[in-house]
ZAGURO-808147 format. One record per residue: chain; residue in one letter; z, y, x of N, C-alpha, C in turn. Coordinates in Angstrom, 3 decimals. Layout:
BEGIN
(A,A,(Z,Y,X),(Z,Y,X),(Z,Y,X)),
...
REM end
This chain:
BEGIN
(A,M,(105.490,269.953,3.549),(106.024,268.647,4.036),(107.428,268.557,3.455)),
(A,L,(107.746,267.339,2.959),(109.047,267.163,2.376),(110.069,266.497,3.198)),
(A,S,(109.585,265.563,4.100),(110.381,264.780,4.992),(109.678,264.580,6.334)),
(A,A,(110.436,264.579,7.450),(109.808,264.548,8.733),(110.798,263.883,9.710)),
(A,G,(110.373,263.514,10.896),(111.263,263.055,11.972),(110.242,262.829,13.165)),
(A,Q,(110.832,262.212,14.146),(110.039,261.838,15.349),(110.579,260.619,16.076)),
(A,H,(109.878,260.111,17.050),(110.522,259.157,17.974),(110.099,259.533,19.373)),
(A,Q,(111.102,259.248,20.238),(110.876,259.639,21.681),(110.814,258.458,22.511)),
(A,P,(109.502,258.013,22.824),(109.271,256.743,23.710),(109.552,256.970,25.198)),
(A,L,(110.033,255.965,25.770),(110.014,256.004,27.222),(110.246,254.544,27.791)),
(A,A,(109.346,254.100,28.562),(109.378,252.777,29.101),(109.736,251.694,28.282)),
(A,G,(108.961,251.516,26.999),(109.187,250.492,26.287),(110.328,250.589,25.341)),
(A,V,(110.920,251.657,25.206),(112.080,251.976,24.349),(111.745,253.184,23.575)),
(A,S,(112.147,253.335,22.283),(111.927,254.610,21.590),(113.194,254.817,20.621)),
(A,E,(113.479,256.185,20.625),(114.661,256.547,19.828),(114.089,257.305,18.683)),
(A,I,(114.457,256.969,17.526),(114.032,257.782,16.349),(115.026,258.868,16.190)),
(A,V,(114.530,260.117,15.950),(115.416,261.171,15.960),(114.945,262.191,14.794)),
(A,G,(115.878,263.159,14.419),(115.499,264.178,13.608),(114.930,263.969,12.217)),
(A,V,(115.156,262.738,11.561),(114.699,262.380,10.381),(115.503,263.304,9.362)),
(A,G,(114.657,263.977,8.603),(115.341,264.744,7.463),(114.391,265.056,6.315)),
(A,T,(114.965,265.402,5.140),(114.345,265.639,3.893),(114.772,266.883,3.456)),
(A,L,(113.975,267.618,2.737),(114.354,269.006,2.037),(115.349,268.543,0.967)),
(A,P,(116.282,269.404,0.818),(117.205,269.008,-0.336),(116.656,268.828,-1.740)),
(A,A,(115.731,269.622,-2.136),(115.106,269.322,-3.436),(114.315,268.035,-3.597)),
(A,A,(114.081,267.314,-2.398),(113.305,266.068,-2.455),(114.114,264.921,-1.940)),
(A,R,(115.364,265.169,-1.935),(116.232,263.893,-1.522),(116.366,262.824,-2.613)),
(A,R,(116.743,261.653,-2.323),(117.008,260.408,-3.212),(115.719,259.986,-3.700)),
(A,R,(114.556,260.021,-2.943),(113.314,259.491,-3.415),(112.832,258.530,-2.418)),
(A,G,(113.738,258.266,-1.489),(113.179,257.288,-0.476),(112.231,257.773,0.685)),
(A,L,(112.206,259.205,0.712),(111.194,259.655,1.627),(111.774,259.401,3.111)),
(A,A,(112.926,259.741,3.309),(113.495,259.471,4.650),(113.296,258.030,5.233)),
(A,C,(113.547,257.094,4.280),(113.278,255.660,4.568),(111.911,255.364,4.820)),
(A,A,(110.933,256.049,4.070),(109.470,255.755,4.445),(109.205,256.430,5.810)),
(A,V,(109.728,257.598,6.084),(109.389,258.213,7.391),(110.051,257.448,8.557)),
(A,T,(111.271,256.833,8.307),(111.952,256.181,9.374),(111.090,254.735,9.731)),
(A,A,(110.730,254.179,8.413),(109.976,252.858,8.606),(108.629,253.200,9.443)),
(A,A,(107.991,254.363,9.120),(106.681,254.693,9.724),(106.840,255.077,11.263)),
(A,L,(107.890,255.639,11.550),(108.215,255.884,12.950),(108.445,254.708,13.744)),
(A,G,(109.226,253.707,13.063),(109.517,252.565,13.841),(108.247,251.761,13.987)),
(A,A,(107.365,251.703,12.990),(106.062,251.085,13.174),(105.208,251.610,14.205)),
(A,D,(105.123,252.937,14.144),(104.420,253.693,15.282),(104.919,253.457,16.659)),
(A,A,(106.263,253.415,16.823),(106.862,253.171,18.132),(106.505,251.777,18.591)),
(A,R,(106.434,250.759,17.645),(106.136,249.314,17.983),(104.699,249.274,18.392)),
(A,S,(103.814,249.941,17.543),(102.425,250.004,17.892),(102.008,250.574,19.290)),
(A,R,(102.935,251.315,19.683),(102.677,252.092,21.015),(103.397,251.274,22.140)),
(A,G,(103.879,250.108,21.801),(104.500,249.217,22.978),(105.926,249.116,23.097)),
(A,A,(106.675,249.859,22.120),(108.125,249.893,22.338),(108.720,248.507,21.881)),
(A,A,(109.345,247.837,22.768),(110.128,246.789,22.487),(111.478,246.857,21.876)),
(A,T,(112.025,247.883,22.116),(113.351,248.364,21.467),(113.140,249.710,20.786)),
(A,V,(113.474,249.821,19.472),(113.428,250.912,18.634),(114.923,251.055,18.203)),
(A,F,(115.578,252.357,18.590),(116.886,252.482,18.011),(117.077,253.920,17.421)),
(A,L,(118.140,254.137,16.707),(118.513,255.417,16.172),(120.114,255.445,16.013)),
(A,S,(120.585,256.545,15.597),(121.996,256.776,15.558),(122.262,257.206,14.051)),
(A,A,(123.236,256.599,13.370),(123.462,256.979,12.063),(124.675,257.966,11.983)),
(A,G,(124.657,258.972,11.357),(125.752,260.028,11.291),(126.992,259.493,10.556)),
(A,D,(126.888,258.504,9.710),(128.032,257.921,8.899),(127.703,256.586,8.385)),
(A,D,(128.608,255.906,7.785),(128.309,254.594,7.276),(127.292,254.592,6.119)),
(A,D,(127.314,255.595,5.269),(126.292,255.509,4.219),(124.794,255.742,4.720)),
(A,V,(124.578,256.631,5.776),(123.325,256.503,6.501),(123.078,255.085,7.192)),
(A,A,(124.095,254.516,7.769),(123.865,253.280,8.473),(123.363,252.256,7.460)),
(A,R,(123.886,252.148,6.229),(123.523,251.275,5.240),(122.047,251.384,4.909)),
(A,V,(121.641,252.704,4.870),(120.149,252.941,4.519),(119.316,252.348,5.730)),
(A,Y,(119.694,252.504,6.968),(118.932,251.976,8.108),(119.066,250.464,8.107)),
(A,A,(120.093,250.030,7.720),(120.305,248.420,7.717),(119.209,247.920,6.649)),
(A,R,(118.947,248.567,5.627),(117.932,248.094,4.626),(116.463,248.119,5.265)),
(A,L,(116.323,248.938,6.343),(115.099,248.850,6.963),(114.970,247.843,8.096)),
(A,G,(116.104,247.126,8.476),(116.090,246.094,9.453),(116.777,246.482,10.599)),
(A,F,(117.383,247.673,10.825),(118.238,248.098,11.912),(119.635,247.347,11.858)),
(A,R,(120.064,247.094,12.878),(121.484,246.426,12.935),(122.390,247.186,13.875)),
(A,R,(123.603,247.277,13.702),(124.688,247.976,14.538),(124.728,247.043,15.696)),
(A,V,(124.532,247.582,16.900),(124.870,247.010,18.108),(125.878,247.718,19.111)),
(A,G,(126.273,248.964,18.716),(127.224,249.675,19.581),(127.515,250.935,18.889)),
(A,T,(128.434,251.577,19.575),(128.836,252.856,19.176),(128.582,253.907,20.305)),
(A,A,(128.272,255.061,19.659),(127.937,256.189,20.590),(129.204,257.056,20.769)),
(A,L,(129.423,257.429,22.014),(130.508,258.401,22.352),(129.808,259.654,22.701)),
(A,I,(130.419,260.738,22.126),(129.990,262.093,22.314),(130.995,262.925,22.957)),
(A,A,(130.560,263.584,24.131),(131.493,264.565,24.740),(131.274,265.960,24.368)),
(A,E,(132.384,266.471,24.121),(132.490,267.969,23.572),(133.107,268.743,24.746)),
(A,P,(132.863,269.964,24.897),(133.660,270.830,25.712),(135.015,270.972,25.322)),
(A,S,(135.954,270.986,26.299),(137.311,271.231,25.934),(137.582,272.721,25.700)),
(A,E,(138.600,273.007,24.808),(138.756,274.499,24.528),(139.682,275.003,25.386)),
REM end
C-alpha cells in the first residue's frame, strides 16, 4: 500500500483523517485519489457533511482542488510548560 487514510462517521458527519503517502510514492496524486475516495465513501454512507483539516496552505490548495472549501479555523490546545 502506497497511500491510505480513513474517515470517521458519526450522525451524518464524517471527518477524513490520517491521509498519507509513502515518501517514495509522493507527487503522483495518490493522496488526492485516497481523499476523493474517502469523501465518496462517506457520502455513500449517508454523511451530509464531510470535513478535514489541512496542515498548511499548500495542503489546503490540494483539498480545494477536490471541492473542499475553507469554512473555519481549528484551534489546538497544548499543555503549558
